[in-house]
Legacy VTK file of the C-alpha trace (Angstrom):
# vtk DataFile Version 3.0
C-alpha trace
ASCII
DATASET POLYDATA
POINTS 831 float
33.983 -12.255 61.774
31.867 -12.952 58.654
28.963 -11.048 60.179
31.269 -8.199 61.048
32.573 -7.913 57.478
29.067 -8.083 56.088
27.903 -5.321 58.369
31.000 -3.291 57.518
30.276 -3.504 53.796
26.517 -2.847 54.004
26.781 0.968 53.565
28.932 0.473 50.457
26.968 -2.302 48.747
25.087 0.059 46.374
28.418 1.346 45.019
29.967 -2.098 44.345
29.349 -3.273 40.786
29.994 -6.476 38.883
31.742 -5.736 35.564
29.361 -6.175 32.652
30.048 -6.881 29.018
31.631 -3.755 27.598
33.056 -2.504 30.906
36.765 -1.859 30.763
38.759 -2.887 33.841
41.959 -0.808 34.214
43.933 -3.123 36.437
47.348 -2.806 34.765
48.081 0.939 34.990
47.071 4.103 36.871
44.976 6.660 35.030
47.244 9.504 36.233
50.681 7.876 36.388
52.564 4.802 35.250
52.103 2.966 38.538
51.039 -0.645 38.133
50.558 -3.695 40.352
54.331 -4.149 40.063
55.016 -0.687 41.509
55.991 -0.336 45.138
52.538 0.937 46.149
50.597 -1.397 43.890
47.394 -0.333 42.095
43.927 0.464 43.422
40.934 -0.416 41.232
37.680 1.322 41.951
34.923 -1.270 42.461
32.397 1.051 40.798
34.153 2.613 37.817
36.905 -0.018 37.452
39.496 2.697 36.955
42.994 2.096 38.315
44.933 4.507 40.538
48.378 4.544 42.061
48.904 5.267 45.728
49.434 9.000 45.097
46.171 9.421 43.151
43.600 7.138 44.750
42.759 9.704 47.441
41.926 12.281 44.758
39.430 9.897 43.159
37.867 9.128 46.529
37.442 12.842 47.354
36.019 13.641 43.921
33.563 10.751 43.595
32.929 9.514 47.138
33.677 5.937 46.015
35.094 4.145 49.051
35.763 0.538 48.042
38.841 -0.298 45.999
40.613 -3.510 45.159
44.346 -3.223 45.847
46.474 -5.293 43.478
50.135 -5.991 44.149
52.505 -8.158 42.155
55.766 -9.149 43.851
58.653 -9.923 41.513
61.744 -11.491 42.954
64.863 -13.106 41.687
65.188 -16.801 42.406
68.004 -18.063 44.547
70.339 -20.588 42.939
69.766 -24.132 44.074
72.384 -25.385 46.502
71.908 -29.018 45.631
72.186 -28.357 41.930
75.687 -26.957 42.028
74.442 -23.418 41.391
71.986 -24.424 38.675
68.825 -22.377 38.506
65.707 -24.478 39.062
62.906 -24.533 36.514
60.728 -21.465 36.545
57.883 -21.823 38.998
55.569 -18.934 39.701
53.969 -18.318 43.007
50.336 -17.232 43.149
49.608 -15.641 39.772
45.945 -14.908 39.411
45.929 -11.456 37.823
45.190 -11.447 34.111
48.163 -9.179 33.359
51.007 -9.299 30.911
54.184 -10.538 32.523
57.040 -8.080 32.351
59.034 -9.058 29.267
62.300 -8.101 30.943
61.667 -10.545 33.794
59.881 -13.417 32.096
62.806 -15.792 32.084
63.992 -18.577 34.303
65.445 -16.211 36.903
62.295 -14.637 38.341
59.097 -15.728 39.994
55.884 -13.826 40.603
53.465 -13.733 43.468
50.191 -11.790 43.301
48.313 -10.291 46.202
44.817 -8.772 46.246
42.693 -7.186 48.980
39.749 -4.872 49.376
40.517 -1.441 50.858
37.807 0.793 52.305
38.479 4.532 52.335
39.001 6.825 54.123
40.136 4.532 57.000
42.107 2.194 54.731
40.470 -0.855 56.261
41.863 -3.935 54.453
40.158 -7.249 53.689
42.475 -9.934 52.214
41.266 -11.843 49.163
40.023 -14.423 48.421
37.662 -14.446 51.385
34.618 -16.284 50.086
33.195 -17.374 53.457
33.253 -13.997 55.111
32.185 -11.672 52.295
28.656 -11.094 51.008
27.878 -13.003 47.803
27.654 -9.852 45.664
31.058 -8.669 46.816
32.605 -12.079 46.159
31.125 -12.183 42.625
32.336 -8.655 41.902
35.877 -9.386 43.161
36.101 -12.590 41.111
34.870 -10.767 38.021
37.493 -7.998 38.406
40.311 -10.471 39.006
39.346 -12.552 35.971
38.433 -9.722 33.627
40.839 -9.062 30.747
42.745 -5.800 30.983
41.219 -2.749 29.315
43.790 -2.907 26.546
43.101 -6.540 25.745
39.432 -5.581 25.582
40.201 -3.004 22.880
42.453 -5.159 20.720
39.657 -6.768 18.693
38.424 -3.273 17.823
41.642 -2.328 16.086
41.988 -2.526 12.349
44.809 -5.026 12.703
43.459 -8.548 12.258
45.293 -11.400 13.970
47.216 -13.452 11.454
47.001 -17.215 11.924
49.633 -19.890 11.259
49.079 -21.597 7.929
48.084 -25.247 8.065
50.660 -25.854 5.324
53.605 -24.388 7.236
54.613 -27.524 9.172
54.319 -30.022 6.295
55.276 -27.822 3.336
56.915 -29.802 0.545
59.916 -28.151 -1.130
61.351 -29.343 -4.427
65.029 -30.127 -4.585
65.456 -28.375 -7.935
68.632 -26.422 -7.228
66.944 -22.993 -7.405
68.897 -20.225 -5.648
67.460 -16.702 -5.273
69.893 -13.770 -5.615
69.680 -10.822 -3.161
68.373 -8.469 -5.860
67.606 -8.127 -9.566
64.344 -10.088 -9.315
61.941 -10.221 -12.233
58.724 -12.114 -12.839
59.439 -15.335 -14.750
56.405 -14.753 -17.018
56.536 -10.989 -17.648
58.739 -7.911 -17.203
57.392 -6.947 -13.743
60.044 -6.039 -11.149
57.647 -4.905 -8.411
55.411 -6.872 -6.035
57.229 -10.142 -6.688
56.373 -13.327 -4.757
58.604 -16.325 -4.192
56.756 -19.655 -4.181
58.096 -21.623 -1.229
57.629 -24.996 -2.910
59.517 -24.609 -6.235
61.209 -21.197 -5.917
59.256 -19.592 -8.767
59.401 -15.763 -8.720
56.171 -14.352 -10.069
54.223 -11.104 -9.905
51.207 -10.554 -7.689
47.865 -8.978 -8.371
46.786 -5.747 -6.680
43.408 -4.179 -6.072
40.072 -5.482 -7.346
40.854 -4.758 -11.000
44.360 -6.226 -11.000
45.967 -2.888 -11.833
49.733 -2.887 -11.564
50.228 -6.667 -11.809
49.467 -9.630 -14.020
48.549 -12.162 -11.370
51.123 -14.747 -12.455
51.727 -15.924 -8.882
48.054 -16.885 -8.570
48.055 -18.534 -11.979
51.049 -20.595 -10.906
49.173 -21.832 -7.834
46.185 -22.867 -9.944
48.520 -24.874 -12.181
50.599 -26.496 -9.426
48.647 -26.229 -6.121
51.835 -25.015 -4.392
50.135 -23.045 -1.566
52.581 -20.619 0.103
54.464 -17.618 -1.265
56.564 -14.911 0.381
56.866 -11.331 -0.823
60.522 -10.829 -1.693
61.009 -7.201 -0.583
59.552 -7.839 2.905
62.092 -10.354 4.180
63.830 -9.176 7.358
65.390 -10.929 10.356
62.009 -10.545 12.095
59.970 -12.333 9.417
58.279 -11.695 6.091
54.874 -11.270 4.459
53.493 -14.685 3.541
50.312 -15.469 1.635
48.428 -18.753 1.362
46.659 -19.137 -1.955
44.698 -22.118 -0.720
43.587 -20.381 2.482
43.130 -17.051 0.626
44.686 -14.883 3.327
47.943 -13.665 4.830
49.399 -16.283 7.155
52.295 -16.976 9.480
54.963 -19.565 8.829
56.999 -20.474 11.959
59.452 -22.323 9.718
59.959 -19.503 7.209
63.673 -19.291 7.982
64.162 -22.924 7.017
61.955 -22.611 3.964
63.884 -19.579 2.691
67.265 -21.172 3.340
66.235 -23.957 0.955
66.579 -21.307 -1.809
69.789 -19.764 -0.455
68.193 -16.920 1.554
69.598 -16.657 5.086
67.131 -14.242 6.698
68.638 -14.526 10.184
72.004 -13.200 8.981
70.678 -10.076 7.291
71.555 -7.788 10.199
74.323 -9.708 11.920
78.003 -8.970 11.834
81.079 -11.127 12.086
83.588 -10.760 14.887
85.785 -8.452 12.806
82.858 -6.160 12.118
82.322 -7.170 8.459
78.783 -7.600 7.155
77.622 -11.164 6.571
74.175 -10.225 5.329
72.375 -11.563 2.329
70.469 -8.319 1.820
71.328 -5.156 -0.118
73.670 -3.114 2.005
71.920 0.298 2.174
69.288 -0.927 4.627
71.808 -2.725 6.844
74.142 0.255 6.921
71.279 2.593 7.678
70.135 0.549 10.682
73.630 0.389 12.106
74.524 4.048 11.575
71.264 5.548 12.854
71.105 3.346 15.991
74.874 3.760 16.486
75.261 0.006 16.743
78.688 -1.325 17.624
79.468 1.668 19.830
79.659 1.506 23.591
76.945 4.027 24.358
76.637 5.246 27.933
73.198 5.014 29.457
71.794 8.166 31.068
69.155 8.434 33.775
67.013 11.016 35.472
64.726 13.839 34.460
64.239 14.028 30.699
66.035 10.728 30.087
63.144 8.256 30.383
62.546 5.840 27.520
59.210 4.670 26.111
58.362 0.998 25.653
57.644 -0.193 22.136
54.089 -1.519 22.101
54.637 -3.124 18.699
55.516 -0.743 15.856
54.771 2.275 18.093
58.210 3.901 17.807
56.736 6.587 15.560
54.660 7.758 18.547
57.443 7.585 21.142
59.946 9.601 19.045
57.427 12.367 18.365
56.405 12.608 22.016
60.039 12.662 23.188
60.709 15.678 20.950
57.482 17.485 21.880
58.190 17.208 25.594
61.707 18.538 25.108
60.093 21.888 24.130
59.507 24.243 27.107
56.031 25.335 25.929
54.732 21.756 26.083
56.452 21.215 29.408
54.835 24.294 30.916
51.408 23.542 29.474
51.082 19.971 30.670
53.705 19.255 33.320
53.744 22.731 34.864
49.951 22.597 35.202
49.919 18.964 36.302
48.045 19.346 39.591
45.437 21.697 38.131
44.858 19.343 35.174
44.523 16.343 37.454
42.269 18.112 39.933
39.871 19.288 37.193
39.996 16.089 35.167
36.656 14.459 34.238
35.311 11.374 36.006
37.023 9.181 33.393
40.548 10.620 33.090
41.560 7.942 30.591
39.454 9.753 27.992
40.769 13.267 28.690
43.474 14.571 26.371
45.026 17.051 28.769
45.203 14.441 31.579
46.908 11.869 29.394
49.358 14.419 27.989
50.210 15.573 31.513
50.639 11.946 32.575
53.054 11.181 29.752
54.968 14.450 30.159
55.406 13.831 33.892
56.527 10.276 33.222
59.162 11.486 30.759
60.427 14.461 32.725
60.116 13.505 36.411
62.952 10.942 36.421
60.720 8.757 38.567
60.883 5.953 35.996
64.551 6.378 35.062
66.804 5.666 38.022
70.392 4.424 37.846
71.128 0.997 39.364
72.508 0.844 42.862
76.240 0.325 43.295
75.743 -3.112 44.753
73.670 -4.137 41.754
76.350 -2.938 39.360
78.923 -5.041 41.175
76.673 -8.080 41.033
76.023 -7.411 37.358
79.768 -7.376 36.583
80.350 -10.543 38.587
77.611 -12.324 36.663
78.945 -10.892 33.381
75.402 -10.152 32.379
74.044 -7.057 30.711
70.433 -7.291 31.839
69.154 -4.694 34.284
68.981 -6.266 37.694
66.669 -3.737 39.270
63.476 -4.238 37.340
62.081 -0.890 38.455
64.703 1.129 36.605
65.349 0.793 32.867
62.082 -0.642 31.623
60.769 2.749 30.420
57.146 3.829 30.468
54.240 2.665 28.326
52.249 5.171 26.274
49.471 2.674 25.723
46.742 4.781 27.377
47.636 7.920 25.365
47.918 5.924 22.142
44.447 4.420 22.699
43.023 7.906 23.193
44.709 9.858 20.378
44.265 7.053 17.847
40.614 6.388 18.545
38.666 6.430 15.290
41.773 6.868 13.145
42.072 4.073 10.600
45.882 4.036 10.652
47.031 5.050 14.130
44.495 2.753 15.793
46.165 -0.258 14.203
49.286 -2.042 15.335
51.118 -1.284 12.099
54.051 1.079 11.647
53.057 4.636 10.673
54.584 7.830 9.325
56.073 9.900 12.175
55.483 13.100 10.219
51.774 12.348 9.796
51.508 11.517 13.503
53.237 14.812 14.457
50.645 16.751 12.465
47.892 14.606 14.020
49.150 15.480 17.509
49.361 19.189 16.646
45.799 19.053 15.417
44.660 17.429 18.678
46.566 20.016 20.746
44.882 22.798 18.748
41.451 21.227 19.137
41.811 20.689 22.887
43.225 24.159 23.661
40.834 26.404 21.797
40.587 29.781 23.546
43.467 29.050 25.917
47.248 28.798 25.899
48.286 26.673 22.965
51.784 25.135 23.011
51.540 24.213 19.299
51.713 27.926 18.456
55.493 27.563 18.577
55.277 25.686 15.256
52.895 28.012 13.439
54.131 30.170 10.575
52.747 31.847 7.478
53.440 30.881 3.909
52.576 33.373 1.196
51.478 31.918 -2.102
51.583 34.038 -5.261
49.515 32.784 -8.213
49.822 34.579 -11.550
47.304 34.069 -14.352
49.216 33.201 -17.516
46.668 34.987 -19.752
45.863 38.217 -17.886
49.208 38.334 -16.031
47.294 39.418 -12.936
48.457 38.148 -9.562
46.729 36.941 -6.457
48.387 36.659 -3.034
47.098 34.361 -0.270
48.486 33.264 3.051
48.118 29.957 4.781
49.152 28.696 8.197
51.537 25.765 8.288
53.455 23.844 10.936
56.124 22.038 8.939
58.215 22.752 5.876
58.214 19.788 3.508
61.322 20.080 1.375
61.672 18.010 -1.809
64.963 16.308 -2.471
66.009 17.099 -6.080
68.268 14.265 -7.244
69.456 16.386 -10.161
71.205 18.676 -7.640
73.209 15.859 -6.007
76.845 16.797 -5.486
77.953 13.250 -6.392
75.932 13.018 -9.584
78.654 11.291 -11.615
79.100 8.685 -8.930
75.332 8.062 -8.934
75.216 7.628 -12.683
78.051 5.117 -12.578
76.330 3.193 -9.787
73.068 3.066 -11.753
74.861 1.563 -14.750
76.457 -1.123 -12.552
73.163 -1.840 -10.783
71.298 -2.417 -14.047
74.068 -4.667 -15.293
73.859 -6.692 -12.070
70.115 -7.021 -12.434
70.302 -8.166 -16.022
72.976 -10.748 -15.212
71.336 -11.826 -11.909
74.448 -10.863 -9.921
74.625 -9.268 -6.458
74.237 -5.490 -6.597
77.265 -3.197 -6.365
78.149 -1.227 -3.256
75.282 1.271 -2.888
75.746 5.012 -3.363
73.566 7.576 -1.615
72.791 10.855 -3.314
74.279 13.774 -1.355
71.942 16.677 -1.825
72.752 20.172 -0.458
70.139 21.656 1.854
70.123 24.828 -0.198
69.050 22.800 -3.253
66.088 21.425 -1.278
65.108 24.943 -0.207
65.358 26.156 -3.780
63.135 23.301 -5.001
60.546 24.321 -2.393
60.296 27.831 -3.884
60.487 26.868 -7.556
57.444 28.048 -9.609
54.715 25.432 -9.896
52.262 25.173 -12.759
48.554 25.358 -11.797
46.596 24.023 -14.770
43.042 24.642 -13.517
43.157 27.860 -11.568
40.068 30.078 -11.670
40.687 33.570 -12.961
37.989 36.044 -11.922
39.232 38.450 -14.552
38.439 35.885 -17.275
35.573 34.303 -15.319
36.977 30.985 -16.452
39.693 28.507 -15.645
43.149 29.352 -16.816
46.704 28.140 -16.508
48.616 29.754 -13.660
52.016 29.730 -11.977
52.348 29.498 -8.224
55.327 30.422 -6.068
55.626 30.148 -2.313
57.745 31.941 0.289
57.859 32.384 4.048
55.854 35.291 5.461
56.895 34.671 9.069
59.243 32.540 11.083
58.069 30.220 13.895
59.710 29.859 17.258
60.399 26.207 16.465
60.972 25.298 12.830
60.077 21.737 11.713
61.638 20.569 8.427
60.705 17.308 6.793
62.828 15.953 3.980
60.671 14.161 1.390
62.573 10.901 1.414
59.645 8.745 0.314
57.920 8.228 -2.973
55.154 5.871 -4.068
56.026 2.683 -5.882
53.801 1.121 -8.502
52.048 -0.809 -5.699
51.181 2.495 -3.956
53.460 1.667 -0.994
55.683 4.567 0.188
59.308 3.674 -0.585
62.407 5.413 0.707
64.815 7.214 -1.589
68.518 6.574 -1.060
69.846 10.013 -0.159
71.488 12.144 2.520
70.810 15.826 3.188
73.161 17.575 5.590
71.209 19.959 7.829
72.389 23.546 7.576
73.094 23.891 11.287
75.709 21.902 13.163
76.213 21.621 16.899
77.265 25.126 17.834
76.670 27.130 14.683
74.887 30.470 14.878
73.518 30.389 11.351
70.553 32.111 9.778
68.272 30.985 7.022
68.488 34.568 5.787
72.259 34.568 5.308
73.595 32.791 2.206
77.038 31.255 2.108
78.313 31.885 -1.389
81.629 30.924 -3.001
82.676 34.371 -4.200
85.522 32.921 -6.258
83.050 30.926 -8.333
80.855 34.011 -8.680
83.732 36.060 -10.100
84.696 33.241 -12.443
81.208 33.258 -13.920
81.019 37.044 -14.005
84.213 37.101 -16.074
82.289 35.184 -18.726
79.994 38.184 -19.135
77.019 37.087 -17.088
75.317 39.613 -14.726
76.849 39.580 -11.239
73.532 38.989 -9.443
72.720 36.099 -11.742
76.077 34.564 -10.937
75.444 34.891 -7.227
72.083 33.170 -7.574
73.588 30.398 -9.705
76.293 29.623 -7.139
73.859 29.750 -4.239
71.122 27.614 -5.779
73.626 24.926 -6.830
74.921 24.665 -3.262
78.428 26.009 -3.945
79.211 22.894 -6.009
81.510 24.732 -8.378
81.424 26.946 -11.508
80.432 24.105 -13.834
77.168 23.327 -12.002
76.476 27.050 -11.627
77.086 27.594 -15.324
74.475 24.904 -16.145
72.021 26.684 -13.849
72.603 29.973 -15.682
71.970 28.393 -19.082
68.722 26.865 -17.781
67.410 30.090 -16.196
68.754 32.956 -18.327
65.418 33.464 -20.115
63.561 34.138 -16.857
62.436 37.763 -16.324
64.123 38.051 -12.912
67.335 36.441 -14.098
69.530 39.434 -13.282
67.665 40.673 -10.210
69.449 40.510 -6.838
69.457 37.249 -4.889
66.610 37.041 -2.407
66.494 33.900 -0.298
63.340 31.827 -0.106
63.102 32.366 3.620
63.428 36.135 3.561
60.444 38.301 4.447
61.549 41.286 2.404
60.752 40.428 -1.227
57.382 40.845 -2.784
54.279 42.608 -1.545
53.618 42.169 2.120
50.618 40.424 3.489
49.308 43.716 4.767
48.998 45.008 1.206
47.442 41.839 -0.107
43.677 41.668 -0.437
43.434 38.737 1.958
43.415 41.056 4.950
46.279 39.321 6.763
48.367 41.143 9.302
51.091 43.502 8.097
54.619 42.149 8.366
56.140 45.374 9.594
58.240 46.029 6.459
56.649 49.109 4.864
58.897 51.085 2.465
60.003 54.600 3.439
57.170 57.096 2.949
59.442 59.503 1.010
60.191 56.746 -1.563
56.490 56.083 -1.942
55.854 59.827 -2.400
58.462 60.087 -5.173
56.833 57.292 -7.149
53.284 58.487 -6.635
54.354 61.981 -7.751
55.238 60.442 -11.115
51.651 59.293 -11.487
51.924 55.698 -10.346
49.260 54.305 -7.972
50.287 54.114 -4.315
49.660 50.370 -3.969
51.624 49.647 -7.158
54.511 51.799 -5.861
54.583 49.941 -2.554
54.639 46.581 -4.357
57.505 47.792 -6.543
59.588 49.057 -3.617
59.121 45.872 -1.645
60.009 43.713 -4.624
63.295 45.597 -5.026
64.358 46.079 -1.392
63.304 49.758 -1.475
65.698 50.606 -4.285
64.081 53.558 -6.159
65.891 53.042 -9.461
65.104 49.334 -9.569
61.536 49.956 -8.331
60.956 52.238 -11.334
62.206 49.532 -13.687
60.003 47.034 -11.890
56.906 49.189 -12.460
57.578 49.433 -16.209
58.183 45.667 -16.484
55.032 44.828 -14.442
52.338 47.071 -15.894
49.789 44.331 -15.518
49.897 44.765 -11.739
48.766 48.384 -11.872
45.147 47.304 -11.678
45.924 44.504 -9.285
44.509 46.056 -6.143
40.951 46.250 -7.442
41.091 42.979 -9.357
42.560 40.936 -6.500
39.701 41.674 -4.148
37.278 40.395 -6.766
39.383 37.319 -7.361
39.539 36.478 -3.691
35.789 36.951 -3.270
34.438 35.348 -6.426
36.625 32.318 -7.047
34.635 29.105 -6.862
35.702 26.176 -4.685
37.217 24.237 -7.586
40.188 26.615 -7.463
42.935 24.644 -5.818
44.139 27.699 -3.954
40.947 29.409 -2.944
40.705 26.821 -0.174
44.161 27.454 1.214
44.487 26.731 4.915
43.964 30.297 6.052
43.488 30.550 9.795
40.969 32.894 11.296
42.240 32.507 14.852
43.025 35.766 16.578
46.604 36.723 17.197
47.786 36.612 20.837
47.255 40.317 21.338
43.635 40.078 20.197
44.245 41.674 16.806
41.801 40.160 14.333
43.802 41.278 11.317
45.829 38.117 10.972
46.576 34.576 12.100
48.144 33.666 15.429
51.901 33.319 14.928
55.042 33.916 16.993
57.084 35.717 14.377
60.731 36.559 14.865
64.158 36.504 13.212
64.944 33.469 11.045
68.030 32.369 12.951
67.901 28.769 14.106
69.930 25.995 15.661
69.255 22.261 15.285
68.132 20.668 18.572
66.494 17.387 17.547
65.857 15.087 14.614
63.888 11.899 14.005
65.376 9.215 11.771
63.712 6.311 9.996
65.205 2.953 9.153
63.610 0.688 6.605
62.307 0.724 3.065
58.925 2.313 3.733
57.033 4.406 6.299
54.798 1.340 6.665
57.674 -0.698 8.088
60.993 -0.251 9.779
61.899 1.617 12.956
62.255 5.189 14.278
64.687 6.691 16.750
65.305 10.306 17.702
68.318 12.311 18.762
67.818 15.323 21.055
70.404 17.819 22.195
70.143 18.272 25.969
72.535 20.037 28.304
74.957 20.575 25.437
75.182 16.911 24.456
73.331 14.734 21.963
71.195 11.909 23.370
69.733 8.988 21.445
66.234 7.760 22.338
65.726 4.245 21.006
62.457 3.005 22.530
63.139 2.377 26.244
66.895 2.799 25.811
68.323 6.270 26.415
72.054 6.812 25.897
74.585 9.522 25.124
75.146 9.697 21.387
78.640 9.291 20.012
77.977 10.041 16.352
74.526 11.565 15.777
73.692 10.774 12.104
72.365 14.216 11.187
72.565 13.586 7.460
70.184 10.618 7.694
67.383 12.470 9.464
63.779 12.387 8.277
62.329 15.253 10.387
64.542 18.064 11.722
63.590 20.367 14.607
65.190 23.813 15.030
64.763 26.362 17.799
65.039 30.071 17.154
68.160 31.806 18.420
67.901 35.018 20.375
68.693 38.198 18.476
71.417 39.168 20.931
LINES 1 832
831 0 1 2 3 4 5 6 7 8 9 10 11 12 13 14 15 16 17 18 19 20 21 22 23 24 25 26 27 28 29 30 31 32 33 34 35 36 37 38 39 40 41 42 43 44 45 46 47 48 49 50 51 52 53 54 55 56 57 58 59 60 61 62 63 64 65 66 67 68 69 70 71 72 73 74 75 76 77 78 79 80 81 82 83 84 85 86 87 88 89 90 91 92 93 94 95 96 97 98 99 100 101 102 103 104 105 106 107 108 109 110 111 112 113 114 115 116 117 118 119 120 121 122 123 124 125 126 127 128 129 130 131 132 133 134 135 136 137 138 139 140 141 142 143 144 145 146 147 148 149 150 151 152 153 154 155 156 157 158 159 160 161 162 163 164 165 166 167 168 169 170 171 172 173 174 175 176 177 178 179 180 181 182 183 184 185 186 187 188 189 190 191 192 193 194 195 196 197 198 199 200 201 202 203 204 205 206 207 208 209 210 211 212 213 214 215 216 217 218 219 220 221 222 223 224 225 226 227 228 229 230 231 232 233 234 235 236 237 238 239 240 241 242 243 244 245 246 247 248 249 250 251 252 253 254 255 256 257 258 259 260 261 262 263 264 265 266 267 268 269 270 271 272 273 274 275 276 277 278 279 280 281 282 283 284 285 286 287 288 289 290 291 292 293 294 295 296 297 298 299 300 301 302 303 304 305 306 307 308 309 310 311 312 313 314 315 316 317 318 319 320 321 322 323 324 325 326 327 328 329 330 331 332 333 334 335 336 337 338 339 340 341 342 343 344 345 346 347 348 349 350 351 352 353 354 355 356 357 358 359 360 361 362 363 364 365 366 367 368 369 370 371 372 373 374 375 376 377 378 379 380 381 382 383 384 385 386 387 388 389 390 391 392 393 394 395 396 397 398 399 400 401 402 403 404 405 406 407 408 409 410 411 412 413 414 415 416 417 418 419 420 421 422 423 424 425 426 427 428 429 430 431 432 433 434 435 436 437 438 439 440 441 442 443 444 445 446 447 448 449 450 451 452 453 454 455 456 457 458 459 460 461 462 463 464 465 466 467 468 469 470 471 472 473 474 475 476 477 478 479 480 481 482 483 484 485 486 487 488 489 490 491 492 493 494 495 496 497 498 499 500 501 502 503 504 505 506 507 508 509 510 511 512 513 514 515 516 517 518 519 520 521 522 523 524 525 526 527 528 529 530 531 532 533 534 535 536 537 538 539 540 541 542 543 544 545 546 547 548 549 550 551 552 553 554 555 556 557 558 559 560 561 562 563 564 565 566 567 568 569 570 571 572 573 574 575 576 577 578 579 580 581 582 583 584 585 586 587 588 589 590 591 592 593 594 595 596 597 598 599 600 601 602 603 604 605 606 607 608 609 610 611 612 613 614 615 616 617 618 619 620 621 622 623 624 625 626 627 628 629 630 631 632 633 634 635 636 637 638 639 640 641 642 643 644 645 646 647 648 649 650 651 652 653 654 655 656 657 658 659 660 661 662 663 664 665 666 667 668 669 670 671 672 673 674 675 676 677 678 679 680 681 682 683 684 685 686 687 688 689 690 691 692 693 694 695 696 697 698 699 700 701 702 703 704 705 706 707 708 709 710 711 712 713 714 715 716 717 718 719 720 721 722 723 724 725 726 727 728 729 730 731 732 733 734 735 736 737 738 739 740 741 742 743 744 745 746 747 748 749 750 751 752 753 754 755 756 757 758 759 760 761 762 763 764 765 766 767 768 769 770 771 772 773 774 775 776 777 778 779 780 781 782 783 784 785 786 787 788 789 790 791 792 793 794 795 796 797 798 799 800 801 802 803 804 805 806 807 808 809 810 811 812 813 814 815 816 817 818 819 820 821 822 823 824 825 826 827 828 829 830
């Protein structure tokens, strides 16, 4: 038999390789699907390339490459039977044959399950099988190659040392740390350095409870280094950063070891000073908070995840969760939203077979292949199946809430895609939490880069923003356009509708800090969406803008407005600011999105309290100014609108009609600007232009005037007389656009030279249409910073809101729309 096997393998010996240093062995997941050794069909590993393939895809690799020898890996997972002699007690966990270097499934790594691994060589195309190990009967080279594959670390373990995330070790002081019984108790807030006035970057010494400031950067900027000085005086080695304490742990530094460390006993060490970290997110039986942490964060986690509600799990196509690989929820939420958009579905899942058939020899390094793989995993329903009826009955009888069928609710792993899209990126290649907004833009950039010259699903996000920069000395104006994919709206706290409540809270908070008392009940700023939109279009000073008319730098004023509307509008609320330690910190606010479940609203259509308008007009203010005041203060009443009027009444356009920031009508169109962008299809009537030109005004100046006044002849004439500096604009603007040096902040705007879909080279590629939208998804963040915390997303599917929380997918009961971080809208049809 040994001779027969040797002769059988002789023709294939040149193709069988022994993995060398640097070779990645993909023995945990298929390159085209999420099949693994635990799947029903197991996994086939090519003995030449060491790529893994599920049963449905191994034939494709054989036909494409001619590689015939594969190692078939199969892991059997089964539930243990209760011991009869033990009165129903479950025996101690004992695995069967486990020789694959694979991660055990976390959901089935308890006392209830045992594993048994099986491996064999399979020769294609006849599927001849050779059980392993089979040392006596196989040639020595084959035996060595098989042992090397079985014992090789998985491809992902191979890559871990290459990430920017260093492994943190347990401190040698953690087990034997001495703590002084000095009666020190640390309050939940109001901390201040004991040796200076610093209230940021404070560290609690775990030996004596001293609260002292840290030292940042090489030059010590931002801190006074009192925590380090304290160590040099006392030799107390460990300190914990106060604002990082969560139920999952905290940031701990060892002065003696000079590095960040782990402390397995940190809960006990903190409790010595009255900090109960394990209770920070728990609730009592009556639902009351028992945390020792400021309430905003706890409330945020509960509301966004809809904790405490009996959410119904959903299964099937489009309802597949994504496993959290360790602070990877920013990736899973973005990908869930992207693959809920038909254009991405058509591009990657609709072309699945073509993408797979034309994939390169190493599909793990192909962007289209990995996008198609993830899209199919999310949309096929193959990895989201409801439990069988018999299993539900057994589950109820056991009064357990774990999933009995391990094939069903474990979700899929985006590890292969993450490794590909994060390669070479200093942030996304780490295991740290990241900003979902930055990752969304990163993915759009990769989609653009990998679809040049072909159908591009990211076009649904593209829109034009027109920027108008006016030189303060010459009064001349330059118009430029840039392509963008997301509107970033600031959140002006001064426009909060509960401003008095916020001021009262701030007084109480400062008093609590000064007296070292617990903080008062937190108050979130409620900011109208219209106020955010107004802040986006507010004039911005440009101190060093190059004026070609002066041939020198000059002060300028920039304003922005939409020049087109995308098919899918992405809106990010700027909820984060930088603290003194340069860490992004979240602002406590809520912004209600303008579109609710079934509203047919338009960004072009203002909702204005006419009663407030008339009340202001009766005071003698111009009617149009009153309308703008009420609109821009979010219909918060005549008093707030009156304050807006007082602040803006000296502006030259104070009494001009209200034009919304998102409207395409006001101002000169892109077609008349010197940048050569595509016309927006809003030319004034030719007879109106003729009337103005007959009076001696230049044609371009007349067109600008008509467009700035909604084609009103009388107002256009006034506009011309009040804007005489723009009469020479046409000639001057071309020079400004051509001669401005690169130090002009706006000469390098992100103009896009890509052709439009119809091949017209006159403008960027956009899918313009009416600005009427409906909210269909939003991503929410929990935590104090984008560098920590957790993300979930809510997506409206089949008329109902669904929450995607890592691998868990459930129907949403109360989608927290006012706590969103990134909002996604789809354009409504014009009918």
